[in-house]
Residue, then its C-alpha position, 0 to 999 in steps of 0.5 A: m499499499k503506498l501512502g501518498r500527501p493528502h489532496v488539498d484544494r488550493e482554493e478553499l485553503r486560499e478562501s480560509f486564510q484570513p490574514l487579518v485575523w492573524m495579523r490581529l492574534v499577532a498585535l494582540s499578543l504583543l500588546v498583552a507581552y508590553v502589558v506583562a513587561f510594563v507592569l513588572e517593569n514598574a512593580k517596585t515601591v514608591h512614596v506618595h506624599f498627599v498634604v497631610t499624610t505619606t503613603s506607600v504604593s506600587l508604581i503601576w498603582v500611581i501609574l494606572l490612576s494617573l491614567a484613569i483621572g487623565l481618561l476621565s477628565g478629559i472625557v467629562g471636559s470635552q461632554l462640558y464644552r459639547h454642551r456649553r457649544r450645543a447650548r449657544r447655538q440654540p436661540r433662546n425663546p422670548v417669553 
């Protein structure tokens, strides 16, 4: 009995291969690796001085808290700006 290579339909293989999915998978893997390296690199403890007290926390928490505060203030600020701009555009109804 002679064993040969199995028949592969090249057209079906070409249609099923999705390079965009593979590119996303590679990009996601690189992002996860970067985040893990970022967390490990910034795991040391730092002192945060407030007006009244001082506390020791991991540097990664300080970075993430700063990022969250910045994102939230940016979102709230843009919403307030948009709300004020819309209010100025609409004519006021005389009473």
